[in-house]
C-alpha positions in Angstrom: 44.4 -18.2 7.4 41.2 -19.6 5.8 37.9 -17.9 6.9 36.2 -19.9 9.6 39.2 -22.0 10.4 40.3 -21.7 14.1 43.9 -21.1 15.0 44.2 -23.6 17.9 47.7 -22.4 18.9 46.4 -18.8 19.4 43.3 -20.1 21.1 45.4 -22.2 23.5 47.6 -19.2 24.3 44.6 -17.0 25.0 43.1 -19.7 27.3 46.4 -20.0 29.1 46.8 -16.3 29.5 43.3 -16.0 30.8 43.9 -18.6 33.4 47.1 -17.0 34.5 45.3 -13.7 35.0 42.2 -15.0 36.7 43.9 -17.6 39.0 45.5 -14.9 41.3 42.2 -13.0 41.4 40.4 -16.3 42.4 42.9 -17.0 45.1 42.7 -13.5 46.5 38.9 -13.7 46.8 38.7 -17.2 48.3 41.5 -16.6 50.8 39.9 -13.3 51.8 36.8 -15.2 52.7 38.4 -18.2 54.4 39.0 -18.7 58.1 42.7 -19.0 59.3 42.1 -22.8 60.0 41.1 -23.4 56.4 44.4 -22.1 55.2 46.0 -25.4 56.0 43.8 -27.1 53.4 43.8 -27.0 49.7 44.7 -23.5 48.4 42.3 -23.8 45.5 39.3 -25.0 47.5 36.3 -22.7 48.1 35.7 -21.6 51.7 33.6 -23.9 53.9 32.4 -20.8 55.8 32.2 -17.5 54.0 33.9 -15.2 56.6 33.0 -11.6 55.7 34.2 -10.6 59.2 37.7 -10.6 57.6 36.8 -7.4 55.8 35.5 -5.7 59.0 38.7 -6.7 60.9 40.9 -5.4 58.0 39.1 -2.1 58.1 39.9 -1.7 61.8 43.5 -3.0 61.7 44.5 -0.7 58.8 42.5 2.4 59.6 41.2 1.8 56.1 39.1 4.9 55.8 41.9 7.2 56.9 44.2 5.6 54.3 41.4 5.8 51.7 41.1 9.5 52.3 44.9 10.0 51.9 45.0 8.0 48.7 42.0 9.8 47.3 43.4 13.3 48.0 46.9 12.4 46.6 45.4 10.8 43.5 43.0 13.6 42.7 45.6 16.3 43.1 48.2 14.3 41.1 45.7 13.8 38.2 44.7 17.5 38.2 48.2 19.0 38.3 49.5 16.4 35.8 46.8 17.3 33.2 47.3 21.0 33.6 51.1 21.2 33.8 52.2 18.3 31.5 49.8 19.3 28.6 51.1 22.9 28.8 54.7 21.8 28.7 54.0 19.5 25.8 52.2 22.3 23.9 55.2 24.6 24.3 57.5 21.9 23.0 55.3 20.7 20.2 54.9 24.1 18.7 58.6 25.0 19.0 60.2 21.7 17.9 61.9 23.6 15.1 64.0 25.4 17.7 67.1 23.5 19.0 66.4 24.3 22.7 62.9 22.8 22.6 64.0 19.8 20.6 66.7 19.2 23.3 64.0 19.6 26.0 61.8 17.0 24.3 64.6 14.4 24.1 65.7 15.3 27.7 62.3 14.6 29.1 61.8 11.4 27.0 65.2 10.1 28.1 64.0 10.2 31.7 61.7 7.2 30.9 64.8 5.0 30.8 66.1 5.9 34.3 65.1 3.2 36.8 63.6 4.5 40.0 66.0 2.6 42.4 68.9 4.6 41.0 67.5 7.9 42.1 65.6 6.7 45.1 68.2 7.6 47.8 68.9 11.1 46.5 65.2 11.8 46.4 64.7 10.5 50.0 67.4 12.8 51.3 66.3 15.8 49.3 62.6 15.6 50.3 63.7 15.3 54.0 66.0 18.4 53.6 63.2 20.4 52.0 60.5 19.2 54.5 58.4 17.8 51.7 58.4 14.2 53.0 54.6 14.4 53.1 51.6 14.1 50.7 52.5 17.5 49.2 56.0 16.2 48.2 54.4 13.0 47.0 52.1 14.9 44.7 55.0 17.0 43.3 57.1 13.9 42.6 54.3 12.1 40.8 53.7 15.1 38.6 57.3 15.4 37.7 57.9 11.7 37.2 54.9 11.5 34.8 56.3 14.3 32.7 58.5 12.1 30.6 55.9 9.7 29.3 53.1 12.3 29.2 55.2 14.8 27.1 56.0 12.0 24.7 52.4 11.2 23.9 51.1 14.7 24.2 53.6 16.1 21.8 52.7 13.5 19.2 49.0 14.3 19.5 49.4 18.1 19.5 51.5 18.0 16.3 48.5 16.5 14.6 46.3 19.5 15.5 46.2 22.0 12.5 48.0 25.2 13.3 45.3 27.1 11.3 43.0 26.8 14.3 45.4 28.7 16.5 46.1 31.2 13.7 42.4 31.9 13.4 42.1 32.5 17.1 45.1 34.8 17.1 43.6 36.8 14.3 40.5 37.2 16.5 42.7 38.7 19.2 43.4 35.7 21.4 46.6 35.6 23.4 48.8 32.5 23.5 47.4 31.5 26.9 43.8 31.9 25.6 44.6 29.9 22.5 45.9 27.0 24.7 43.0 26.9 27.2 40.2 27.8 24.7 41.4 26.0 21.6 44.1 23.4 22.3 43.1 22.0 25.7 39.5 21.1 24.7 40.9 19.3 21.6 43.2 17.3 23.9 40.2 15.6 25.6 41.0 12.0 24.3 44.6 12.3 25.4 43.7 14.0 28.7 41.4 11.0 29.4 44.3 8.6 28.7 46.8 10.5 30.7 44.3 11.1 33.5 43.4 7.4 33.8 46.9 6.0 33.6 48.1 8.6 36.2 45.2 7.8 38.4 46.0 4.0 38.4 49.7 4.7 39.0 49.2 7.1 41.9 46.6 4.9 43.5 48.5 1.6 43.3 52.0 2.8 43.8 53.8 1.4 46.9 57.5 2.2 46.6 57.3 6.1 46.4 55.0 6.5 49.4 57.1 4.0 51.3 60.4 5.9 50.9 58.9 9.4 51.0 56.2 9.5 53.7 57.7 9.8 57.2 54.4 10.2 59.2 52.3 7.0 59.5 49.1 9.2 59.5 49.8 10.1 55.9 50.0 6.4 54.8 48.2 5.6 51.6 46.2 2.4 50.9 49.1 0.4 49.3 51.3 1.4 52.3 49.0 0.2 55.0 49.0 -3.3 53.5 52.5 -3.6 54.8 51.1 -3.9 58.4 50.2 -7.5 57.6 53.8 -8.5 57.0 55.4 -9.0 60.4 58.6 -10.6 61.4 57.0 -13.7 62.8 53.7 -14.2 61.0 51.5 -13.1 58.2 47.7 -12.9 58.5 46.8 -13.8 54.9 43.0 -13.7 55.4 43.0 -10.1 56.6 45.7 -9.1 54.2 43.8 -10.4 51.1 40.6 -8.9 52.3 42.4 -5.6 52.6 43.9 -6.0 49.2 40.5 -6.5 47.6 39.1 -3.4 49.3 42.1 -1.3 48.1 41.8 -2.6 44.6 38.1 -2.3 44.1 37.9 1.4 43.3 40.6 1.3 40.7 39.2 -1.9 39.1 35.9 -0.1 38.8 37.6 3.0 37.2 39.6 0.8 34.8 36.5 -1.2 33.7 34.5 2.0 33.0 37.3 3.9 31.4 39.3 1.3 29.5 37.9 2.3 26.1 39.2 5.8 26.5 42.7 4.5 27.4 42.9 2.3 24.3 41.5 4.9 22.0 43.7 7.7 23.4 46.9 5.6 23.1 46.0 4.5 19.6 45.4 8.1 18.5 48.7 9.2 20.1 50.7 6.5 18.4 49.1 6.9 14.9 49.1 10.6 14.7 
């Protein structure tokens, strides 16, 4: 393409994609601020009366702060245990890939990425009920295990790019294998830890299906789960529902806006190296 000449097809696609992304967000914000009577008018119109009371009512109806606490605790522990356990597993595999057993383990974990969740949903529901882990503890364990497939895949690619001479120097100074990992390897994994941590955080915070099928006590409901209260058999309160959606989304949108550069850089480093 000549320098300075615009590619109108690409520009049109970008504009179309932007509209498709922004339109649902616009509708969510405007509907959250409308009165129920205004819902019978044009869907794209701005509210005649900016009804912020919808947010107050949504907080009361959903026990928002209780659900916020549940989501925060689950997300924090999932991210923490995922970073510690998944990176350690990936380190053991990456440094022993020449052995048949560890190569098998790598492909075994990676193959789990191609197993759809609905296929294993029912056995998981029954198993968690039998083991009495149909609660936030079980939810954290399942998130950590499910993340293992993708995380091992990107961790292993990154760890293989770290020179073994660094570890050999530490071992020469008397460091054990554990000390080598925590003092040498783990700090070098910071870009990948940031990527895995952010993606895991977004997943655990926004996920609806796993809490729905696992959690048996309504007191343990997470933020995505309490949105279900607005869907009744006979009616749907769209104004309160969309106000609640916005409040639930706000923390993660903030996290993503702040941390997106680490996500992109971490994925790029993992794919190139």
